[in-house]
C-alpha positions as CSV (number, residue, x, y, z in Angstrom):
1,M,-7.2,-49.1,36.5
2,S,-7.3,-46.3,33.5
3,R,-10.4,-45.6,32.3
4,K,-11.0,-43.9,28.1
5,P,-11.3,-40.3,28.0
6,Y,-14.0,-40.3,25.9
7,I,-13.9,-37.9,23.0
8,R,-16.6,-36.3,20.7
9,E,-17.5,-37.4,17.5
10,V,-16.8,-34.4,15.1
11,S,-17.5,-34.3,10.7
12,K,-14.9,-33.6,9.3
13,T,-16.2,-32.4,6.4
14,S,-19.5,-30.8,8.3
15,W,-18.4,-29.6,12.0
16,F,-19.2,-26.4,10.7
17,L,-22.6,-26.6,9.9
18,S,-23.1,-27.1,14.0
19,Q,-23.7,-22.8,15.0
20,P,-24.2,-20.1,12.9
21,R,-20.8,-19.0,14.3
22,Y,-18.9,-21.7,12.8
23,K,-21.0,-20.6,9.7
24,R,-19.8,-16.8,9.5
25,Y,-16.3,-18.2,10.0
26,M,-15.9,-20.7,7.3
27,A,-18.2,-18.4,4.3
28,R,-15.4,-15.5,5.5
29,E,-12.7,-18.0,4.4
30,V,-14.6,-18.6,1.0
31,T,-14.2,-15.3,0.4
32,C,-10.5,-15.6,-0.3
33,I,-10.9,-17.6,-2.8
34,F,-12.6,-15.0,-4.4
35,I,-9.9,-12.4,-3.5
36,F,-7.4,-14.6,-5.2
37,A,-9.2,-15.2,-8.4
38,F,-9.3,-11.1,-8.4
39,T,-5.5,-10.7,-7.9
40,F,-4.8,-13.1,-10.4
41,L,-7.4,-11.3,-12.8
42,L,-4.9,-8.3,-11.6
43,I,-1.6,-9.7,-12.7
44,C,-2.7,-10.8,-16.3
45,A,-3.8,-6.9,-16.7
46,L,-0.1,-6.6,-16.4
47,G,1.0,-8.8,-18.5
48,S,-1.6,-7.4,-21.2
49,L,-0.2,-4.2,-20.5
50,A,3.1,-5.7,-20.8
51,K,2.8,-6.5,-23.9
52,G,1.2,-3.5,-25.5
53,P,-1.8,-1.2,-26.2
54,E,-3.3,-3.8,-28.3
55,A,-3.2,-6.3,-25.5
56,F,-4.7,-4.8,-23.4
57,Q,-6.8,-3.7,-25.1
58,S,-7.9,-7.2,-25.5
59,F,-8.0,-7.9,-21.8
60,L,-10.3,-4.9,-21.0
61,H,-13.0,-6.2,-24.1
62,A,-12.8,-9.5,-22.3
63,L,-13.6,-7.7,-19.2
64,R,-16.5,-6.0,-20.0
65,S,-18.1,-9.4,-21.3
66,P,-20.6,-11.3,-18.9
67,L,-18.5,-13.2,-17.3
68,G,-15.9,-10.3,-16.9
69,V,-18.8,-8.2,-14.9
70,L,-19.5,-11.1,-13.1
71,L,-16.1,-11.8,-11.9
72,N,-15.6,-8.3,-10.4
73,L,-18.8,-8.7,-9.0
74,A,-18.3,-11.8,-7.3
75,A,-15.1,-11.1,-6.1
76,L,-16.7,-6.8,-5.2
77,V,-19.2,-8.4,-2.7
78,A,-16.7,-11.1,-1.1
79,T,-14.2,-8.1,-0.8
80,I,-17.4,-6.6,1.3
81,Y,-18.4,-9.9,3.3
82,H,-14.7,-9.8,4.6
83,S,-14.2,-6.9,5.5
84,M,-17.0,-6.5,7.0
85,S,-17.1,-9.5,9.5
86,W,-13.2,-8.7,10.0
87,F,-14.1,-5.9,11.4
88,D,-16.6,-7.2,12.8
89,V,-14.3,-8.8,15.3
90,T,-11.3,-6.9,15.8
91,P,-12.3,-5.9,19.8
92,Q,-11.7,-9.2,20.2
93,A,-8.9,-10.1,17.4
94,M,-6.7,-6.8,18.4
95,P,-8.0,-5.3,22.1
96,I,-6.3,-2.0,22.2
97,Q,-5.6,-1.2,25.6
98,R,-5.1,2.3,28.0
99,G,-3.7,2.3,30.6
100,E,-6.2,0.6,32.8
101,E,-8.7,0.3,30.5
102,F,-9.7,-1.2,27.8
103,V,-11.0,1.1,24.4
104,P,-14.8,0.0,23.7
105,G,-15.0,-2.4,20.7
106,N,-17.8,0.0,19.0
107,V,-14.7,3.1,19.3
108,I,-12.3,0.0,17.3
109,V,-14.9,-1.1,15.3
110,G,-15.6,2.5,13.8
111,A,-12.7,4.2,13.6
112,H,-12.1,0.5,11.0
113,Y,-15.4,1.8,9.2
114,G,-14.4,5.3,8.8
115,A,-10.9,4.8,7.9
116,W,-12.2,2.5,5.1
117,A,-14.6,5.1,3.8
118,V,-12.0,8.0,4.2
119,V,-9.9,5.5,1.7
120,S,-12.9,4.5,-0.3
121,L,-13.3,8.1,-1.2
122,I,-9.7,9.4,-2.0
123,I,-9.9,6.4,-4.5
124,L,-13.7,7.7,-5.9
125,I,-12.2,11.1,-6.2
126,W,-8.7,10.0,-7.7
127,G,-9.5,7.4,-10.1
128,I,-12.8,10.2,-11.7
């Protein structure tokens, strides 16, 4: 006598709406679209820089438009959310073991935030 196993029906388009943890995961994955758009924008900046000073100045002028500012702000917010959400799950994704003990998760997260702050400060000072 064979029995069919029970297979739970899962929606292919809204499965992530069932739990807040899944929503946060999908939100982090969607932020990659904004990061890709900003990366493409940087490649376009390099292309206009290679064409000469006039082309680069017109590119910079286009970035000062409301759409350019909005794209940069969206990319900044998406990058900050992506980084913070990844730092929060780092202890589960990258447990560090010293001897028989594991390094506490708050130390790992704090080290990531500290390194982020130091690198941001260096870039801020370098850009001034």
